C-alpha positions in Angstrom: 7.7 27.0 0.0 4.1 26.2 -1.1 1.4 24.4 0.8 3.4 21.1 0.8 7.0 20.2 1.5 8.7 17.0 0.1 11.6 15.5 1.9 13.4 12.5 0.6 16.1 10.2 2.2 18.2 7.9 0.1 21.0 5.4 0.9 22.0 1.8 1.0 19.6 -0.6 2.5 20.5 -1.2 6.1 21.8 2.3 6.6 18.8 3.6 8.5 16.8 5.1 5.6 13.5 3.7 6.9 14.2 4.8 10.5 15.1 8.3 9.6 12.0 8.6 7.4 9.7 7.4 10.1 11.2 9.8 12.6 10.8 12.7 10.1 7.2 11.7 9.4 6.2 11.3 13.0 7.9 14.5 14.0 5.7 16.3 11.4 2.6 14.5 12.6 3.3 15.6 16.2 3.4 19.1 14.9 -0.1 18.8 13.5 1.0 18.4 9.8 -0.6 15.9 7.4 1.9 13.3 6.1 2.1 10.9 3.1 5.1 8.7 2.7 6.3 6.4 -0.2 8.8 3.7 0.6 11.0 2.2 -2.2 13.5 -0.6 -1.6 15.5 -3.1 -3.6 15.0 -6.9 -3.5 18.1 -7.6 -1.4 18.7 -7.6 2.4 21.5 -5.0 2.6 23.5 -2.7 0.4 21.5 -1.8 -2.6 19.8 1.6 -3.0 16.5 2.5 -1.2 14.7 5.7 -0.6 11.8 7.1 1.2 9.8 10.2 0.2 7.8 12.1 2.9 5.3 14.7 1.8 3.9 17.0 4.4 1.2 19.7 4.3 -1.1 21.7 6.5 -4.0 20.1 4.6 -4.7 16.4 4.0 -2.8 14.8 1.1 -3.1 11.3 -0.4 -0.5 10.9 -3.2 3.1 11.3 -4.2 4.4 14.1 -6.5 7.3 14.3 -8.9 9.4 16.9 -7.1 11.6 17.0 -4.0 12.3 20.1 -1.9 15.0 18.6 0.3 17.0 15.6 -0.7 18.9 13.9 2.2 21.6 11.6 0.9 23.5 8.9 2.8 25.9 8.0 0.0 27.2 9.1 -3.5 24.7 6.9 -5.3 21.7 8.7 -3.8 23.1 12.1 -5.0 23.6 10.8 -8.5 20.2 9.0 -8.7 18.0 11.8 -7.4 19.8 15.1 -7.9 17.7 16.2 -10.8 14.5 15.5 -8.9 15.1 18.5 -6.6 12.9 21.4 -7.5 14.4 24.9 -8.0 14.7 26.6 -4.6 15.2 23.2 -3.1 18.3 21.7 -1.5 20.6 18.6 -1.3 22.2 17.4 1.9 25.3 15.3 1.4 28.5 14.2 3.2 31.6 16.3 2.3 33.4 12.9 1.9 31.4 12.1 -1.3 32.2 15.3 -3.2 35.4 13.8 -4.7 33.8 10.5 -5.7 34.0 9.6 -9.4 30.5 9.0 -10.7 31.8 6.2 -13.1 33.4 4.5 -10.1 30.3 4.1 -8.0 30.1 0.2 -8.0 26.4 0.0 -7.0 25.2 1.9 -10.1 24.3 -0.6 -12.9 24.9 -0.2 -16.6 21.3 0.4 -17.6 21.3 3.4 -15.1 24.3 4.9 -16.8 22.7 4.6 -20.2 19.8 6.8 -19.2 21.9 9.0 -17.0 24.4 9.8 -19.8 21.5 10.6 -22.1 20.3 13.2 -19.6 23.8 14.7 -19.3 24.1 14.9 -23.1 20.8 16.7 -23.4 22.0 19.2 -20.8 25.4 19.5 -22.5 27.4 18.7 -19.3 29.9 16.0 -18.5 30.6 15.9 -14.7 33.3 13.5 -13.5 32.7 13.6 -9.8 29.8 14.0 -7.5 31.0 17.5 -6.6 31.0 18.4 -10.3 27.4 17.2 -10.7 26.3 19.2 -7.7 27.9 22.3 -9.2 25.8 21.8 -12.3 22.6 21.2 -10.2 23.4 24.3 -8.2 22.9 26.4 -11.4 19.2 25.4 -11.3 18.8 27.3 -8.1 19.3 24.2 -5.9 21.3 24.8 -2.7 24.0 22.3 -1.7 24.5 21.5 2.0 27.8 19.6 2.4 28.1 18.3 6.0 31.3 16.9 7.6 29.6 13.9 9.1 32.9 12.3 10.2 33.9 15.4 12.2 30.5 15.4 13.9 30.7 11.7 14.7 34.2 12.3 16.3 32.7 15.0 18.5 29.9 12.7 19.5 32.3 9.9 20.2 34.3 12.1 22.6 31.2 13.1 24.5 30.0 9.5 25.0 33.5 8.0 25.4 33.4 5.9 22.2 36.7 6.0 20.3 35.8 3.5 17.6 33.7 5.5 15.1 32.7 2.2 13.4 30.3 1.6 16.3 28.4 4.9 15.9 28.5 5.4 12.1 24.9 4.1 12.1 24.0 7.4 13.6 24.6 9.3 10.4 20.9 8.8 9.6 20.0 10.9 12.7 22.7 13.5 11.9 21.0 13.9 8.5 17.7 14.4 10.3 19.2 17.1 12.6 20.6 18.9 9.6 17.2 18.6 7.7 15.2 20.0 10.6 17.7 22.7 11.3 17.6 23.8 7.6 13.8 24.0 7.7 13.7 25.6 11.1 11.3 23.1 12.5 10.6 22.9 16.3 13.0 20.4 17.8 10.6 19.3 20.5 8.6 17.3 18.0 11.7 15.6 16.7 12.7 14.7 20.2 9.3 13.2 20.8 9.5 11.1 17.6 12.9 9.8 18.6 11.6 8.8 22.0 8.7 7.0 20.3 10.9 5.1 17.7 13.5 4.0 20.3 11.0 3.8 23.2 12.4 0.8 25.0 16.1 1.7 24.6 17.0 4.7 26.8 20.8 4.6 26.0 20.1 4.7 22.3 17.6 7.5 22.8 20.2 9.6 24.6 22.8 9.0 22.0 20.5 9.8 19.1 19.2 13.0 20.8 22.8 14.1 21.2 23.5 13.4 17.5 20.3 15.3 16.6 21.3 18.3 18.6 24.8 18.4 17.2 23.5 18.3 13.6 20.6 20.7 14.3 23.0 23.3 15.8 25.5 22.8 12.9 22.8 23.5 10.3 21.4 26.6 12.2 25.0 28.0 12.4 26.2 27.2 8.9 23.2 27.2 6.6 21.5 30.5 7.3 20.4 31.1 3.7 18.2 28.0 3.5 15.0 29.7 2.5 12.9 27.0 4.1 10.5 27.3 7.0 8.4 24.3 8.0 5.9 25.4 10.6 3.8 23.3 12.9 0.0 23.5 12.9 -2.3 23.7 15.9 -4.9 20.9 16.0 -7.0 19.1 18.5 -7.8 16.3 16.0 -6.7 12.8 17.1 -4.8 11.2 14.3 -3.2 7.9 13.5 -0.1 7.4 11.3 0.5 4.0 9.9 1.5 1.9 6.9 -1.0 0.1 4.6 -0.1 -3.4 5.9 -0.7 -2.1 9.5 -4.1 -0.8 8.6 -5.1 -4.2 7.2 -3.8 -5.9 10.3 -5.8 -3.6 12.6 -8.9 -3.9 10.4 -8.6 -7.7 10.8 -8.5 -7.4 14.6 -11.5 -5.1 14.6 -13.4 -7.4 12.3 -12.9 -10.4 14.6 -10.2 -12.3 12.8 -8.6 -14.8 15.3 -6.5 -17.1 13.0 -3.9 -15.7 10.6 -1.7 -17.9 8.5 1.2 -16.9 6.2 4.4 -17.9 4.6 6.9 -15.0 4.4 6.8 -13.1 1.1 7.2 -9.4 0.1 5.3 -7.2 0.8 2.6 -9.3 2.5 4.8 -10.5 5.4 4.8 -7.1 7.0 1.1 -7.5 7.8 1.5 -10.9 9.6 4.7 -9.7 11.4 2.7 -6.7 12.7 -0.1 -9.0 13.9 2.5 -11.2 15.6 3.5 -8.1 17.6 -0.2 -7.5 18.6 -1.2 -11.1 19.2 -2.6 -10.3 22.7 -4.6 -7.1 23.0 -6.0 -5.4 26.0 -9.7 -4.3 26.5 -10.5 -0.8 25.2 -13.9 0.8 25.0 -16.3 -1.8 23.7 -13.5 -4.0 22.6 -12.9 -7.0 25.0 -9.5 -8.5 25.8 -8.5 -11.1 23.3 -5.8 -12.7 21.1 -5.1 -13.8 17.6 -3.2 -16.9 16.6 -0.6 -16.0 13.9 0.9 -19.1 12.3 3.9 -19.2 9.9 3.5 -22.3 7.8 5.9 -24.3 5.7 4.6 -22.9 2.4 1.6 -21.2 0.9 -0.3 -24.4 0.2 -0.3 -25.1 4.0 -1.3 -21.4 4.7 -4.5 -21.5 2.6 -5.5 -25.0 3.8 -4.8 -24.2 7.4 -6.9 -21.0 7.2 -9.6 -23.0 5.5 -9.6 -25.6 8.2 -9.9 -22.9 10.9 -12.8 -21.3 9.1 -14.7 -24.7 9.1 -14.6 -24.6 12.9 -16.5 -21.3 12.9 -13.5 -19.1 13.6 -12.9 -16.0 11.4 -9.7 -16.8 9.6 -7.5 -15.4 6.9 -4.2 -15.8 5.1 -2.0 -13.2 3.5 0.3 -13.5 0.5 1.5 -12.0 -2.8 1.4 -13.1 -6.4 3.8 -16.1 -6.4 2.2 -17.4 -3.1 -1.3 -16.9 -4.4 -0.3 -19.0 -7.4 0.5 -21.9 -5.1 -2.8 -21.4 -3.2 -4.9 -21.9 -6.3 -5.8 -25.5 -5.6 -6.6 -24.8 -2.0 -8.7 -21.9 -3.1 -10.7 -24.3 -5.3 -11.2 -26.6 -2.3 -12.6 -23.7 -0.3 -14.8 -22.7 -3.2 -16.4 -26.1 -3.7 -17.0 -26.5 0.0 -18.4 -22.9 0.4 -15.8 -22.0 3.1 -15.7 -18.4 4.3 -12.0 -17.8 4.2 -10.3 -14.4 3.5 -7.2 -14.0 1.4 -5.4 -10.7 1.6 -3.5 -10.5 -1.7 -0.7 -7.9 -2.0 0.1 -7.3 -5.7 3.7 -6.6 -6.8 5.5 -6.5 -10.1 4.9 -9.8 -12.0 5.0 -12.4 -13.5 7.0 -15.1 -11.7 9.3 -13.4 -9.1 9.1 -10.3 -11.2 9.8 -7.2 -9.2 9.6 -8.7 -5.6 9.7 -5.3 -3.8 8.2 -3.1 -6.4 4.6 -1.9 -7.2 2.2 -3.8 -9.4 -1.4 -3.8 -10.3 -1.4 -6.7 -12.7 -3.4 -9.4 -10.9 -7.0 -8.4 -11.1 -8.1 -11.0 -13.6 -6.0 -13.6 -11.9 -7.8 -12.9 -8.6 -11.2 -13.2 -10.3 -10.4 -16.5 -12.1 -7.7 -18.3 -10.0 -8.1 -22.0 -9.6 -9.6 -24.5 -12.1 -13.3 -24.6 -12.7 -16.0 -22.1 -11.8 -17.0 -21.1 -8.3 -18.0 -17.9 -6.7 -15.7 -15.5 -4.9 -15.9 -11.9 -4.0 -13.0 -9.6 -4.9 -12.6 -6.4 -2.9 -10.0 -3.7 -3.9 -9.0 -0.9 -1.5 -8.0 2.5 -2.8 -6.3 4.1 0.2 -5.0 3.2 3.6 -8.3 4.1 5.4 -10.2 1.8 3.0 -7.6 -0.9 3.8 -8.7 -0.8 7.4 -12.5 -0.9 6.9 -12.3 -3.3 4.0 -10.1 -5.8 5.9 -12.9 -6.0 8.5 -15.8 -6.0 6.0 -14.2 -8.9 4.0 -15.1 -11.3 6.8 -18.8 -10.2 6.6 -18.9 -10.9 2.9 -17.1 -14.3 3.4 -19.5 -15.5 6.1 -22.7 -14.0 4.8 -22.2 -15.5 1.3 -20.1 -18.5 2.5 -17.5 -18.1 -0.1 -13.8 -17.1 -0.3 -13.1 -13.3 -0.4 -10.0 -11.9 -1.9 -9.0 -8.6 -0.6 -6.7 -7.2 -3.3 -4.2 -4.5 -2.3 -1.2 -3.3 -4.2 2.4 -2.6 -3.1 2.0 1.1 -3.3 -0.6 0.9 -0.5 1.1 -1.8 1.4 4.3 0.2 1.9 2.9 3.7 1.9 2.4 5.6 5.2 -0.2 8.2 5.8 -1.7 10.3 8.7 -5.4 10.0 9.1 -8.1 11.1 11.5 -8.3 8.3 14.0 -10.2 5.3 12.6 -13.4 4.4 14.3 -13.8 0.7 15.2 -17.4 1.5 16.1 -18.1 1.7 12.4 -17.2 -2.0 12.0 -20.3 -4.2 11.9 -20.1 -7.9 12.4 -22.3 -10.1 10.2 -21.8 -13.8 10.7 -24.5 -14.8 8.2 -26.5 -18.0 8.7 -24.2 -19.5 11.4 -26.1 -22.1 13.4 -25.6 -23.7 16.8 -26.4 -27.2 18.1 -29.7 -25.8 19.5 -30.8 -24.7 16.0 -30.7 -28.3 14.6 -32.0 -30.2 17.6 -34.4 -32.9 16.4 -33.7 -32.0 12.7 -31.8 -33.5 9.9 -29.0 -31.1 9.0 -27.8 -30.8 5.4 -24.7 -28.6 5.0 -25.2 -27.9 1.3 -29.0 -27.6 1.3 -30.5 -26.1 -1.8 -31.9 -22.6 -1.3 -33.2 -19.8 -3.4 -30.2 -17.6 -2.6 -27.6 -20.4 -3.0 -26.6 -19.9 0.7 -27.1 -22.8 3.1 -27.2 -22.6 6.9 -23.7 -23.2 8.2 -22.7 -25.3 11.2 -19.1 -25.5 12.5 -17.6 -28.9 12.2 -17.6 -30.8 15.5 -21.1 -29.6 16.5 -22.8 -32.3 18.6 -25.7 -33.9 16.8 -24.7 -33.1 13.3 -23.1 -35.4 10.7 -21.9 -34.0 7.4 -18.9 -34.3 5.1 -16.3 -32.1 3.4 -14.3 -33.5 0.4 -12.7 -32.1 -2.6 -15.2 -33.9 -4.8 -18.6 -32.9 -6.1 -21.2 -33.8 -3.5 -24.9 -33.9 -2.6 -26.6 -31.8 0.1 -25.0 -33.7 3.0 -21.5 -33.6 1.5 -21.4 -37.2 0.2 -19.4 -37.6 -3.0 -21.5 -37.9 -6.2 -20.9 -38.0 -9.9 -24.6 -37.9 -10.9 -25.2 -35.4 -13.7 -28.4 -33.9 -12.3 -26.8 -33.3 -8.9 -23.7 -31.8 -10.5 -25.9 -29.4 -12.5 -27.9 -28.3 -9.5 -24.9 -28.0 -7.1 -22.8 -25.8 -9.5 -25.9 -23.6 -10.1 -26.5 -23.4 -6.4 -22.9 -22.1 -5.7 -22.9 -19.7 -8.6 -26.2 -18.3 -7.5 -24.4 -16.7 -4.6 -22.9 -14.1 -7.0 -26.3 -13.1 -8.1 -27.4 -12.8 -4.5 -24.3 -10.7 -3.6 -24.8 -8.5 -6.7 -28.4 -7.9 -5.5 -27.7 -7.4 -1.8 -24.4 -5.6 -1.4 -25.1 -1.8 -1.4 -23.7 0.1 -4.4 -21.9 2.5 -2.0 -19.8 -0.4 -0.8 -18.9 -1.4 -4.4 -18.0 2.0 -6.0 -17.1 5.5 -5.1 -18.0 8.4 -7.3 -16.2 11.7 -7.1 -16.7 15.0 -9.0 -19.5 16.6 -11.0 -22.2 14.3 -12.3 -22.6 16.4 -15.4 -18.9 16.3 -16.3 -18.3 15.1 -19.9 -15.0 13.3 -18.9 -15.1 10.2 -16.7 -12.1 8.5 -15.2 -12.4 4.8 -14.2 -9.9 3.2 -11.9 -9.3 0.9 -8.9 -6.7 0.5 -6.2 -3.9 2.9 -5.3 -4.2 5.4 -8.2 -7.2 6.8 -6.3 -5.2 9.5 -4.3 -3.3 10.7 -7.3 -6.4 10.9 -9.5 -8.3 12.9 -6.9 -5.4 15.4 -6.6 -5.0 15.6 -10.3 -8.8 16.4 -10.6 -8.2 19.3 -8.2 -5.4 20.6 -10.3 -7.6 20.3 -13.4 -10.5 22.1 -11.7 -8.2 25.1 -11.3 -7.6 25.0 -15.0 -11.3 25.1 -15.6 -11.6 21.4 -16.5 -14.5 19.3 -15.1 -13.8 15.6 -14.6 -15.5 12.9 -12.5 -14.0 9.7 -11.2 -15.6 6.3 -10.8 -13.5 4.2 -8.4 -14.5 0.5 -8.6 -14.1 -1.2 -5.2 -15.7 -4.5 -5.9 -14.9 -5.6 -9.4 -16.4 -9.1 -8.9 -19.3 -9.2 -8.9 -19.1 -6.1 -11.0 -21.9 -3.5 -10.4 -22.5 -3.2 -14.1 -25.8 -1.4 -14.0 -24.4 1.5 -12.0 -21.2 1.6 -14.2 -23.3 1.6 -17.4 -25.4 4.5 -16.1 -22.3 6.6 -15.3 -20.3 5.7 -18.5 -23.3 6.3 -20.8 -23.2 10.0 -19.8 -19.5 10.5 -20.6 -18.2 11.9 -23.9 -14.7 10.7 -23.0 -14.1 7.6 -20.9 -10.6 7.1 -19.5 -9.2 4.0 -17.8 -6.2 4.6 -15.4 -4.5 1.4 -14.2 -1.1 0.1 -13.1 -0.9 -2.7 -15.7 -0.3 -3.1 -19.5 -3.7 -4.2 -20.7 -6.2 -2.1 -18.7 -7.6 -5.1 -17.0 -10.6 -3.4 -15.3 -11.4 -1.7 -18.5 -11.5 -5.0 -20.2 -13.8 -6.5 -17.6 -16.1 -3.5 -17.9 -16.3 -3.9 -21.6 -16.9 -7.7 -21.3 -19.8 -7.1 -18.9 -21.4 -3.9 -20.3 -20.2 -3.7 -23.9 -18.8 -0.2 -23.2 -15.2 0.4 -24.3 -12.8 3.1 -23.0 -11.8 5.9 -25.2 -8.4 6.5 -23.5 -6.0 4.5 -21.4 -3.4 5.9 -18.9 -1.2 3.0 -17.9 1.9 2.3 -16.0 3.8 -0.9 -15.2 7.4 0.1 -14.4 7.2 -1.0 -10.8 6.6 2.5 -9.4 3.2 4.0 -8.3 1.5 6.8 -10.2 2.1 10.4 -9.1 -0.5 13.2 -9.0 1.7 15.2 -11.4 2.0 12.6 -14.2 -1.8 11.8 -14.0 -2.5 15.5 -14.2 -0.4 16.0 -17.3 -1.9 12.9 -19.0 -5.5 14.0 -18.3 -4.7 17.5 -19.4 -3.6 16.2 -22.8 -6.8 14.3 -23.2 -9.0 17.2 -22.2 -7.2 19.3 -24.8 -7.6 16.6 -27.5 -3.8 16.2 -27.8 -3.4 12.7 -26.5 -3.0 9.3 -28.1 -5.4 6.5 -27.1 -2.7 5.0 -24.8 -0.5 7.0 -22.6 2.3 5.0 -20.9 3.7 6.6 -17.7 7.3 6.0 -16.9 8.0 8.2 -13.9 9.9 7.1 -10.8 13.5 6.3 -9.9 
């Protein structure tokens, strides 16, 4: 085994794939290993295929790769879908019951899958009829097969706990597969026990049953699979770490940033964030953080979500709403109302496969231009894009500073690959979170003065007063208005007021430090520059390391605030590059188009992907290598992922 080890669990939704993956990942974290997890699931509640890839390493990692070392299957479909992803020297764990299953008779496999699958078989010159036949062919590629009699193990467990109806404990197959997995890789069982106790912490009976199942399977693997060839070792570390999902990082960042009102209507994958916040609504004091609470409100639709969050922001409370593409489409009019009234509301926007319902549970990076231009008319907004889970945390807090300082909506754009990925990090530091409430006034500030909510200023930013403040009278409407908020249709006032609002973008462009707007990685004198945004970051950085070993020098410009675009800095970087490469998870290269629009600089190459799966380090490495060798077409379309 190399530096990293990739474990994958696959099975029908509702069979415990997520639970087993979280136990596996946490057990590795407890053993001092770094972890990166990718979760893929279908857009139904139960039954269709899902899988979870966990990559572990003694060193920090931040991307998926295209190989699997140990495939842990809960059903026949998972074997058929993923068998060829297992690397030579790897292994496949399956139930002995599935070996005789006819591949053509697996009802959950759709016709388009068989079209591609049969092409692969024809290319290999093989025609297996059953799952067992397929595994015999895979075995020829130096892949070990670990067939486990799960039914017999369940019967033994049933006898020990006094449960004769096996249907009541079949759910425990996911823990049996974990026991077999950890037994094969010879991992210290104490860390797995700790993970099970953590996952099922408030259910002592379930903990004891699962520990029994784990021990049975672990012992079975140690006794029957002695030639495994795997050895997953723990690592000594004193570093305090956190392991969490992208949506959880955003939620925690909001709490650290002072958000106290969150509205939402359930939608994939954004709802995970609000549901996590609901679990943490009341929080205890810790360090410099006082006790407090956040109100999380599920509304009747997304229109209500954006307008309720906007109303809360008008009272002076830091408020946000969270949604995905279809929901954001409904929010467009409410976003315009917030724009014309200069309301500091935050929208956490989780991209997924589009348009329309599109791919409800799959990855997408198609909505950058929509976020920048959504709603009719022109008004300022700031668009902030996170590139990894750590950035999700700090950006979620920083978004409120931008919103309140510039008194404008802020759209925090996150993609599904980040939302549903899991990663271990050195513990985040809430002390790094700075609170900037901008020009927020109190009643004492306006005593004896005439207050004008939309006062003309050189920066475009007017002093803000919460509604209901004693001694102040001003108006909010959806119409154009004068400095006090009174409706007006006078052309001169309209001209001045639009210019006032739009001036905020110039102010933000001037004031926001460039280090908050872009990240630059690699050698400044490299002749090849990659430009990207969002979740491809981790895969690009790892691909750069691989290319460096090949003697290739590349640098990488990650754009974190595409609106307002830091065009002067981008121009300076791109003008030095002999080859300029855009890497994006969409068809048209949206960021590249915006850069060309603002700077006049076109990209030389595009590496694009839009099949609903995130980019891997391996496929980006191969695409970049072709470009550095002058063997690539202008557009390379990546199609990896199952």
